[in-house]
C-alpha positions in Angstrom: 11.9 39.3 36.0 12.4 35.6 36.0 11.5 33.4 33.0 8.8 31.7 35.1 7.1 35.0 35.9 7.4 36.1 32.3 5.8 32.8 31.1 3.0 33.2 33.6 2.2 36.7 32.3 2.4 35.6 28.7 -0.1 32.7 29.3 -2.4 35.1 31.1 -2.5 37.6 28.3 -2.8 34.9 25.7 -5.7 33.0 27.2 -7.5 35.1 29.8 -7.8 38.5 28.1 -11.0 38.6 26.0 -10.5 38.6 22.2 -10.9 41.9 20.4 -13.6 42.5 17.9 -11.1 41.6 15.2 -11.2 38.0 16.5 -15.0 37.9 15.9 -16.4 34.6 14.8 -19.9 34.4 13.5 -20.6 31.3 15.7 -19.4 31.6 19.3 -17.3 28.7 20.3 -14.8 27.8 23.0 -11.3 29.1 23.1 -9.7 25.7 22.5 -12.1 24.1 20.1 -14.8 24.9 17.5 -17.8 23.5 19.5 -20.9 25.6 19.3 -23.2 26.1 22.4 -20.6 24.3 24.7 -21.8 21.1 23.2 -25.5 21.5 23.9 -28.1 20.3 21.4 -29.6 23.3 19.7 -32.5 21.4 18.2 -33.8 20.1 21.5 -34.4 23.6 22.9 -36.9 24.2 20.1 -38.4 20.7 19.7 -38.7 19.7 23.4 -38.1 22.9 25.4 -35.1 21.2 27.1 -31.5 22.0 27.6 -29.8 18.7 26.6 -26.1 18.0 26.3 -25.1 16.7 22.8 -22.9 13.8 22.0 -19.7 13.6 20.0 -21.4 10.8 18.1 -23.9 13.1 16.5 -22.3 16.2 15.1 -22.7 18.6 12.2 -20.3 21.3 11.0 -21.9 24.6 10.0 -20.4 28.1 9.7 -17.0 27.0 11.0 -18.4 25.4 14.2 -19.1 21.9 15.2 -22.6 21.4 16.6 -23.3 18.5 18.9 -26.7 16.7 19.2 -28.2 14.2 21.5 -29.4 11.9 18.7 -29.5 11.5 15.0 -33.0 13.0 14.7 -31.9 16.2 16.3 -28.8 16.4 14.1 -30.8 15.7 11.0 -33.4 18.5 11.9 -30.6 21.0 12.3 -28.8 19.8 9.1 -31.9 20.2 7.1 -32.6 23.8 8.3 -29.7 25.2 10.4 -31.1 28.8 10.4 -34.3 27.5 12.0 -32.6 25.6 14.8 -29.4 27.7 15.4 -29.6 30.3 18.2 -29.8 34.0 17.3 -26.6 36.1 17.3 -24.4 33.1 16.7 -24.9 31.8 20.2 -23.6 34.9 21.9 -25.5 36.4 24.8 -28.6 38.1 23.5 -28.8 40.6 26.3 -25.2 41.8 25.8 -25.8 41.9 22.0 -28.7 44.2 22.6 -26.2 46.5 24.4 -23.7 46.2 21.5 -21.3 43.7 23.2 -20.1 40.1 22.6 -20.3 37.8 25.6 -20.4 34.1 26.4 -23.6 32.3 27.4 -24.9 29.9 30.0 -26.6 27.1 28.0 -29.1 26.8 30.8 -30.4 30.4 30.5 -32.4 30.7 27.3 -35.8 31.6 25.9 -37.8 30.9 22.8 -39.6 33.9 21.3 -41.6 33.7 18.1 -40.0 30.3 17.3 -36.4 31.6 17.7 -33.8 30.6 20.3 -32.0 33.2 22.4 -29.3 32.6 24.9 -28.1 34.7 27.9 -25.0 34.8 30.0 -27.0 35.2 33.2 -30.6 35.1 34.4 -30.4 38.9 35.1 -30.0 39.5 31.3 -33.0 37.3 30.5 -35.0 39.0 33.1 -34.1 42.4 31.6 -35.3 41.3 28.3 -38.6 40.0 29.7 -39.1 43.1 31.9 -38.3 45.8 29.2 -39.9 44.2 26.2 -38.4 41.3 24.3 -39.3 42.7 20.9 -37.6 46.0 21.7 -34.5 44.2 22.9 -34.5 42.0 19.7 -34.6 45.2 17.6 -31.5 46.5 19.5 -29.7 43.2 19.2 -30.5 42.8 15.6 -29.0 46.2 14.8 -25.8 45.4 16.6 -25.5 41.9 15.2 -25.8 43.3 11.6 -23.0 45.7 12.4 -20.7 42.9 13.7 -21.5 40.8 10.6 -20.9 43.7 8.2 -17.6 44.7 9.8 -16.3 41.2 9.7 -17.1 40.1 6.1 
């Protein structure tokens, strides 16, 4: 095997293979940075019902992740009460969490239920939650999330 082929395989295994559960982070961030929600403003989902990209000008560090906000007001709301404005399950896909899995999200696929923010990787996951009972799916996801947290303390 040539050095070039070996390096290609090494890069693939390093960056493209999903992390194991031992690499669990409480807040889902990118592979190459610690940005939560792919840089979207967590507060604006709840205050305005909008998916808004945050700015590097307005940031707040919480639970090992950097959160971006569209403006100082959104940042200050989050900073005053992060648990109120942060998404459930650390920003991982809520549908997959209800099935016991960790998965990335699409910041454009979300819902607010009982004043809490839930994200999904795909519309089909959000549809599943809405069709099969959001409260039942939350119960499943909460159980799995508690297990992830307990195993990684």
